C-alpha positions in Angstrom: -121.7 177.8 -20.9 -120.6 176.1 -17.6 -119.8 179.5 -16.1 -123.3 180.8 -16.8 -124.9 177.7 -15.2 -122.6 177.8 -12.1 -123.1 181.5 -11.7 -126.6 180.8 -10.4 -125.2 179.1 -7.3 -123.4 180.3 -4.2 -120.6 177.8 -3.8 -117.1 177.5 -2.4 -114.3 175.5 -4.2 -112.0 173.5 -1.9 -108.9 171.4 -2.9 -109.1 167.8 -2.1 -105.7 166.0 -2.2 -105.5 162.8 -4.2 -104.2 160.8 -1.2 -107.6 161.1 0.5 -109.5 159.8 -2.6 -110.3 156.4 -1.1 -113.2 155.6 -3.4 -112.5 153.9 -6.7 -112.5 156.5 -9.6 -114.4 154.3 -12.1 -117.1 153.4 -9.5 -117.5 157.0 -8.5 -118.6 158.0 -12.0 -122.2 157.2 -12.9 -122.5 155.8 -16.4 -124.7 157.7 -18.9 -127.5 155.6 -20.3 -129.0 158.3 -22.6 -126.3 159.4 -25.1 -125.6 155.9 -26.3 -121.8 156.4 -26.5 -121.1 153.6 -24.1 -123.0 150.9 -26.0 -119.9 149.9 -27.9 -118.0 149.0 -24.7 -120.8 146.6 -23.6 -121.0 145.2 -27.1 -117.3 144.5 -27.1 -117.5 142.8 -23.7 -120.5 140.7 -24.8 -118.6 139.5 -27.9 -115.6 138.4 -25.9 -115.3 134.6 -25.6 -114.0 134.0 -22.1 -113.7 130.2 -22.8 -111.1 130.8 -25.6 -107.5 130.5 -24.1 -105.5 133.7 -24.5 -102.1 134.0 -26.2 -100.4 137.1 -25.1 -97.0 136.7 -26.7 -95.3 134.9 -29.6 -91.6 134.3 -29.7 -91.3 134.2 -33.5 -91.7 136.9 -36.1 -93.9 134.4 -38.1 -97.4 134.6 -36.9 -100.2 132.0 -37.3 -103.9 132.5 -37.5 -104.5 129.9 -34.9 -102.7 127.1 -33.1 -103.9 123.6 -33.5 -104.3 121.8 -30.2 -104.7 118.0 -30.4 -107.6 116.4 -28.6 -106.7 114.0 -25.7 -107.9 111.0 -27.7 -105.6 111.8 -30.6 -102.4 111.3 -28.6 -101.9 107.8 -27.1 -99.2 107.5 -24.6 -96.1 105.8 -25.9 -93.5 104.0 -23.7 -90.8 106.4 -22.6 -92.5 109.4 -24.2 -94.3 112.4 -22.8 -97.9 113.3 -23.7 -97.2 117.0 -23.4 -97.3 119.2 -26.5 -93.9 120.7 -27.3 -93.6 124.3 -26.0 -96.9 124.3 -24.0 -95.8 127.3 -22.0 -99.0 129.4 -21.5 -97.5 132.6 -22.9 -95.8 131.0 -26.0 -97.3 130.1 -29.3 -96.3 126.5 -29.8 -95.3 124.7 -33.0 -97.7 122.1 -34.1 -96.7 118.6 -35.4 -97.4 119.8 -38.9 -95.2 122.8 -38.4 -92.3 120.7 -37.2 -92.7 118.3 -40.0 -92.6 121.1 -42.6 -89.5 122.6 -41.0 -87.7 119.2 -41.0 -88.5 118.7 -44.6 -86.4 121.6 -45.7 -83.3 120.2 -44.0 -80.7 118.8 -46.4 -80.4 115.5 -44.4 -84.2 114.9 -44.3 -84.7 112.8 -47.5 -81.9 110.4 -46.7 -82.5 110.0 -43.0 -86.3 110.0 -43.1 -86.2 107.4 -45.9 -83.9 105.2 -43.9 -85.9 105.4 -40.6 -89.2 104.9 -42.5 -87.6 101.9 -44.2 -88.2 103.4 -47.6 -84.4 103.4 -48.4 -81.9 100.6 -47.8 -79.0 102.0 -45.9 -76.6 99.5 -47.4 -77.2 100.9 -50.9 -76.0 104.5 -49.9 -72.6 106.0 -50.4 -71.6 107.2 -46.9 -68.7 109.3 -48.1 -71.0 111.6 -50.0 -73.0 112.6 -47.0 -72.8 116.0 -45.4 -71.4 116.2 -41.8 -74.9 116.5 -40.3 -76.2 113.6 -42.4 -73.2 111.4 -41.3 -73.9 112.1 -37.7 -77.6 111.2 -38.0 -76.8 108.2 -40.2 -74.5 106.8 -37.5 -77.4 106.9 -34.9 -80.1 105.8 -37.4 -81.1 102.9 -35.1 -82.0 105.4 -32.3 -84.2 107.5 -34.5 -88.0 107.2 -34.5 -90.9 108.8 -36.5 -93.8 110.0 -34.5 -96.7 111.7 -36.3 -94.4 112.4 -39.2 -91.8 114.1 -37.0 -88.3 112.7 -36.5 -87.1 112.0 -32.9 -84.1 110.4 -31.3 -84.6 107.9 -28.4 -82.0 108.6 -25.7 -81.2 107.1 -22.3 -80.2 109.6 -19.7 -78.0 109.1 -16.6 -81.0 108.5 -14.4 -81.8 105.4 -16.6 -84.9 106.9 -18.0 -85.4 106.8 -21.8 -86.8 109.9 -23.5 -87.4 111.1 -27.0 -85.6 114.1 -28.3 -86.9 116.2 -31.2 -84.4 116.5 -34.0 -84.6 120.3 -34.0 -84.8 122.0 -37.4 -82.2 124.7 -38.1 -84.9 127.4 -38.1 -85.9 126.9 -34.4 -82.5 126.1 -32.9 -81.6 129.7 -32.0 -85.1 130.1 -30.5 -84.7 127.0 -28.4 -81.4 128.4 -27.1 -82.9 131.9 -26.3 -85.7 130.3 -24.3 -83.2 128.0 -22.4 -80.6 130.7 -21.9 -81.7 134.3 -22.2 -85.3 134.1 -21.1 -86.1 134.9 -17.4 -86.5 131.2 -16.9 -83.1 130.5 -18.5 -80.8 132.3 -16.1 -77.8 132.8 -18.5 -76.2 129.5 -17.5 -72.9 128.2 -18.9 -72.4 125.9 -21.9 -72.3 122.7 -19.9 -75.6 123.4 -18.1 -77.2 124.7 -21.2 -76.3 121.6 -23.1 -77.8 119.4 -20.4 -81.0 121.5 -20.2 -81.6 121.5 -24.0 -80.7 117.9 -24.5 -83.6 116.8 -22.3 -86.0 117.7 -25.1 -84.0 118.4 -28.3 -81.1 117.3 -30.3 -79.3 118.3 -33.5 -75.8 117.5 -34.8 -73.0 119.6 -33.3 -75.4 121.2 -30.8 -72.6 121.5 -28.2 -70.5 123.7 -30.6 -73.5 125.8 -31.5 -74.4 126.4 -27.8 -70.9 127.4 -26.9 -70.7 129.8 -29.8 -74.1 131.4 -28.9 -73.0 131.8 -25.3 -69.8 133.5 -26.4 -71.9 136.0 -28.5 -74.3 136.7 -25.6 -73.7 140.3 -24.6 -75.4 139.9 -21.2 -73.1 137.1 -20.1 -70.0 138.9 -21.4 -70.9 142.1 -19.6 -70.8 140.2 -16.2 -68.3 137.4 -16.6 -64.7 137.8 -15.4 -63.3 134.3 -15.6 -60.0 133.6 -17.4 -59.0 137.2 -18.1 -55.9 137.6 -20.2 -53.2 140.0 -18.9 -50.5 141.8 -20.8 -46.8 141.1 -20.2 -44.7 143.5 -18.1 -43.1 146.4 -19.8 -39.7 147.6 -18.6 -38.7 151.3 -18.2 -34.9 151.3 -17.6 -33.2 154.3 -16.0 -29.5 154.9 -15.7 -29.0 158.0 -13.5 -30.5 159.9 -10.6 -33.4 162.2 -11.4 -33.8 160.8 -14.8 -37.4 159.7 -14.0 -39.5 160.4 -10.9 -42.9 159.3 -9.9 -45.6 161.1 -7.8 -48.8 160.2 -6.0 -51.2 161.6 -3.4 -51.8 159.5 -0.3 -54.9 160.2 1.7 -57.2 161.4 3.0 -55.8 160.7 6.5 -57.2 161.9 9.8 -56.6 165.6 10.1 -53.5 166.2 12.2 -53.0 168.9 14.9 -51.2 170.9 12.3 -54.1 170.8 9.9 -52.6 168.3 7.4 -54.7 165.6 5.7 -52.7 164.3 2.7 -49.2 163.2 1.8 -47.4 164.1 -1.4 -45.1 161.2 -2.3 -42.2 161.8 -4.8 -39.7 159.1 -5.6 -36.7 158.7 -7.9 -36.6 155.5 -9.9 -32.9 155.0 -10.0 -31.8 155.8 -6.4 -35.1 154.8 -4.8 -34.9 158.1 -2.9 -38.4 159.1 -1.7 -39.7 162.3 -0.2 -43.0 162.6 1.6 -44.6 166.0 2.3 -47.6 166.5 4.5 -50.3 168.7 2.9 -53.5 170.4 4.2 -55.2 169.7 0.8 -54.5 168.1 -2.5 -55.3 171.1 -4.7 -53.1 171.6 -7.8 -51.7 174.9 -6.5 -50.6 173.3 -3.3 -49.0 170.4 -5.0 -47.1 172.5 -7.5 -45.9 174.9 -4.8 -44.4 172.1 -2.6 -42.9 170.3 -5.6 -41.0 173.4 -6.8 -40.2 174.9 -3.4 -39.2 171.7 -1.6 -38.2 169.0 -4.1 -36.9 170.9 -7.1 -34.9 173.4 -5.0 -33.1 170.6 -3.1 -32.6 167.9 -5.8 -33.0 169.7 -9.1 -35.5 169.2 -11.9 -36.1 165.7 -13.3 -36.2 164.8 -17.0 -39.5 163.0 -16.7 -42.4 162.9 -14.2 -44.8 160.0 -14.0 -48.1 160.3 -12.2 -51.7 159.1 -12.3 -54.6 161.0 -13.9 -55.6 162.9 -10.8 -56.9 166.4 -11.4 -54.1 167.9 -9.4 -51.5 166.4 -11.8 -53.5 167.1 -14.9 -54.4 170.7 -14.1 -53.2 173.7 -16.1 -51.0 174.9 -13.2 -49.1 171.6 -13.1 -48.8 171.5 -16.9 -47.3 175.1 -16.8 -44.8 174.0 -14.2 -43.6 171.1 -16.4 -43.4 173.5 -19.3 -41.3 176.1 -17.4 -38.8 173.5 -16.2 -38.9 171.5 -19.5 -40.1 168.3 -17.9 -41.8 165.5 -19.8 -45.0 164.5 -18.2 -46.4 160.9 -18.5 -49.4 159.4 -16.8 -50.9 156.0 -15.9 -53.9 154.7 -17.7 -57.3 155.1 -16.0 -58.1 152.7 -13.2 -54.7 150.9 -13.5 -52.4 151.9 -10.6 -50.1 149.0 -11.5 -48.5 151.4 -14.1 -47.0 153.3 -11.1 -46.1 150.3 -9.1 -42.9 151.9 -7.6 -44.9 154.5 -5.6 -48.0 152.4 -5.0 -45.9 149.7 -3.3 -44.1 152.3 -1.2 -47.4 153.8 -0.1 -48.2 150.5 1.6 -44.9 150.5 3.3 -45.4 154.1 4.5 -48.8 153.2 5.9 -47.3 150.4 7.8 -44.6 152.6 9.3 -46.9 155.4 10.3 -49.4 153.0 11.9 -46.6 151.7 14.2 -45.4 155.1 15.4 -48.5 157.4 15.5 -50.5 158.0 18.6 -53.9 156.4 19.3 -55.8 159.5 18.2 -53.8 159.4 14.9 -53.3 163.2 15.0 -49.5 163.3 15.0 -48.7 161.3 11.9 -47.2 164.4 10.1 -44.7 164.8 13.0 -43.7 161.2 12.7 -43.4 161.4 8.9 -39.9 162.9 8.6 -38.5 160.4 11.1 -39.8 157.3 9.3 -38.7 158.6 6.0 -35.2 159.1 7.3 -35.2 155.4 8.5 -36.5 154.3 5.0 -33.8 156.2 3.1 -31.0 154.8 5.4 -32.0 151.2 4.6 -30.5 149.3 1.7 -33.0 148.4 -1.0 -33.4 144.9 -2.5 -33.2 146.1 -6.1 -30.1 148.3 -5.9 -28.3 146.7 -2.9 -27.5 150.2 -1.6 -29.3 152.7 0.5 -31.0 155.7 -1.1 -28.8 158.0 1.0 -25.6 156.7 -0.6 -27.0 156.8 -4.2 -28.5 160.2 -4.0 -26.0 162.0 -1.6 -22.9 159.9 -2.0 -22.7 159.1 1.7 -24.5 157.4 4.5 -25.9 159.6 7.2 -25.2 159.1 10.9 -28.0 157.3 12.6 -28.3 156.4 16.4 -27.0 152.9 15.5 -23.8 154.5 14.2 -23.3 156.7 17.2 -23.7 153.8 19.7 -20.1 152.5 19.4 -18.5 155.5 17.8 -16.5 155.7 14.5 -14.7 152.5 13.5 -10.8 152.6 13.3 -9.4 153.6 9.9 -12.3 155.9 8.9 -10.6 159.2 9.8 -11.7 162.3 7.9 -9.8 163.1 4.7 -8.9 166.3 3.0 -11.6 168.1 1.0 -9.9 167.6 -2.3 -9.2 164.0 -1.8 -12.7 163.4 -0.5 -14.2 164.9 -3.7 -12.0 162.7 -5.9 -12.8 159.6 -3.9 -16.5 160.4 -3.8 -16.6 160.7 -7.6 -14.7 157.4 -8.2 -16.8 155.6 -5.6 -20.2 156.9 -7.0 -19.1 155.9 -10.6 -18.4 152.4 -9.5 -21.6 152.2 -7.4 -23.8 153.6 -10.2 -22.4 151.0 -12.6 -23.1 148.2 -10.2 -26.6 149.6 -9.5 -27.4 149.7 -13.2 -26.4 146.0 -13.5 -28.5 145.1 -10.5 -31.5 147.0 -11.6 -31.3 145.4 -15.0 -31.0 141.9 -13.5 -33.8 142.6 -11.1 -36.1 144.0 -13.8 -35.5 140.9 -16.0 -36.2 138.6 -13.0 -39.4 140.4 -12.1 -40.5 140.4 -15.7 -39.8 136.7 -16.1 -41.9 135.9 -13.0 -44.7 138.3 -13.9 -45.0 137.1 -17.5 -45.6 133.5 -16.5 -49.0 132.5 -17.9 -49.5 135.9 -19.5 -50.6 135.1 -23.0 -52.5 138.2 -23.8 -53.1 138.7 -27.5 -52.3 142.0 -29.2 -55.4 144.0 -30.4 -55.4 145.7 -33.7 -57.2 149.0 -34.8 -60.7 148.1 -35.7 -61.1 145.3 -33.2 -64.2 145.3 -31.0 -63.6 144.9 -27.3 -65.3 145.0 -23.9 -64.0 147.6 -21.4 -63.9 147.0 -17.7 -66.3 149.1 -15.6 -64.3 150.3 -12.6 -66.6 153.1 -11.4 -69.1 152.4 -8.6 -72.6 153.9 -9.0 -73.9 155.6 -5.9 -76.8 153.8 -4.4 -76.0 150.5 -6.2 -74.1 147.5 -5.0 -71.1 146.3 -7.1 -72.3 142.7 -6.6 -75.3 143.3 -8.9 -73.5 145.7 -11.3 -72.3 144.9 -14.8 -68.5 144.5 -15.0 -68.0 145.3 -18.7 -69.4 147.8 -21.2 -69.3 147.5 -24.9 -68.9 146.9 -27.7 -66.0 149.5 -27.8 -63.6 150.0 -30.7 -59.8 150.0 -30.8 -58.9 153.2 -32.6 -55.1 153.0 -32.2 -52.4 150.8 -30.6 -49.7 152.8 -28.9 -47.9 149.8 -27.4 -48.7 146.2 -26.7 -50.3 147.2 -23.4 -51.9 150.6 -24.2 -54.7 151.3 -26.7 -56.8 154.2 -27.7 -60.4 153.1 -27.3 -63.7 154.7 -28.4 -66.7 154.1 -26.2 -69.5 155.8 -28.1 -70.4 158.7 -30.4 -70.4 161.4 -27.8 -67.3 160.5 -25.8 -63.7 161.2 -27.0 -61.5 158.1 -27.2 -59.4 157.3 -24.1 -56.2 155.4 -23.5 -56.9 152.1 -21.8 -54.6 149.4 -20.5 -54.7 145.9 -22.0 -55.7 144.4 -18.6 -59.0 146.3 -18.7 -60.0 145.0 -22.1 -61.3 141.7 -23.5 -62.3 140.7 -27.0 -65.9 141.2 -28.0 -67.4 138.1 -29.6 -71.0 139.4 -30.0 -72.9 140.4 -33.1 -73.5 144.1 -32.5 -71.8 146.7 -34.6 -73.1 150.2 -33.7 -73.4 152.8 -36.5 -71.0 155.2 -34.7 -68.1 152.8 -35.3 -68.3 153.5 -39.0 -67.1 157.0 -38.3 -63.9 155.8 -36.7 -63.5 153.0 -39.2 -63.5 155.5 -42.0 -60.9 157.7 -40.2 -58.6 154.6 -39.8 -59.1 153.7 -43.4 -58.1 157.3 -44.5 -55.1 157.2 -42.3 -54.0 153.9 -43.8 -54.4 155.3 -47.3 -52.3 158.3 -46.4 -49.6 156.2 -44.9 -49.6 154.0 -48.0 -49.3 157.0 -50.2 -46.4 158.4 -48.3 -44.4 155.1 -48.4 -45.1 154.5 -52.1 -42.1 155.6 -54.3 -42.9 158.3 -56.8 -42.0 158.0 -60.5 -39.7 161.1 -60.3 -37.3 159.3 -57.9 -36.3 156.7 -60.4 
């Protein structure tokens, strides 16, 4: 129909961008006064009472038809009291005096305490020992209680010397009072001490301090940000007793690209001898790392029994896993975002950075040329843990350094025959290794004793709910305003006292997490996806119990 009407005209259609529409859309449309379809809008506007105060939000599930507002002449000011109605925030639906009176009447302490304050019951005739804890508390302060308009208050003098009346809050509205004072935008998620001081200005109930502390502990928003008083696990020892029994690896970089095109350093260290090799690499791809490890390290020192590294993609790749399979090497890894599990190499990286910074040029492009020299100096230096140099423990001898050549060979150290040298070397290394084992054992015990001071971390059990530390940084967001914890998460399995298998959600596989990145969840949430893992754990427990239960045939 519109096409037929428009076909009578000769017109041109032009696009008009919305950004140049400066006129208001509603004002640009002329209302129709003939169809009558707009009459209901005007009727609705005419029926609106603009003098009636609006109530946009209620904080309770219980709704009321209307809120009674006392007239000014009904409330005479009392000494030390406020004439404001309780909860007169514009966007809240306040409780009336009648509501508060009805809520107080259902409290178990109400008949006794109200009767005493109203002088309907003689306190001397009551058996104090038969009271409930809340009744005992209110009975002890009965001389401070007052009844105003049928509602029970406590008269309390604050530190500023001003006396105010506190509402004896009924149980039904206590959590609501806390939510307004703590979780609402005007609350600020303050701590227990400040919350207690804020709520106490208007309200009181027995054991309110204990309730406030418990509610704050169960506040997910506070727990996702707070980091105070974190509990840490005690140190675990990994004793080694021979060279190449266990080595550690790490990638250091990126560094400024050198003149030879290198940008990274592959660091490989032996736990027993403290012998460390550092190889300059152009990249950190898995193929490059595996090639240098087999061609440079394994060919010179042999294959280790165990390799410990972080969860970098170059160490977790299929190529690296195949190398470990070919050489029959056990591969272990650190937990995510916890480099302390590889403290031996991580601490050396800091030492290596210090040495390179002192000897590289100003343009920092010759660090790969300096690298072999500083590594030779490191391996020739006795270590605090072993008391010997890595050269002696790995090669059985000390290498000649410029310091040794300065004054020549000392008297009495003439070269010996090859056969005698081999026998003496074996005997000397046997004694040295025994002494090193004792020193490493003593040093590990000393370090563990020092580290474990004040470490009182509890052991989590499968089925416990925990918070997990958020270590990733979101691009475009500052860590200062970011949540520090995510949860609740579920402990699925406990491998050791410091490593746990943790499930984060229904779509993510469980991951191994260190104890230091967990804290106990004290909130009320229990997501449905946790039931799946809980059922799996229950089935595993039932299977284990069935395997350990003796059969009737064995008797």
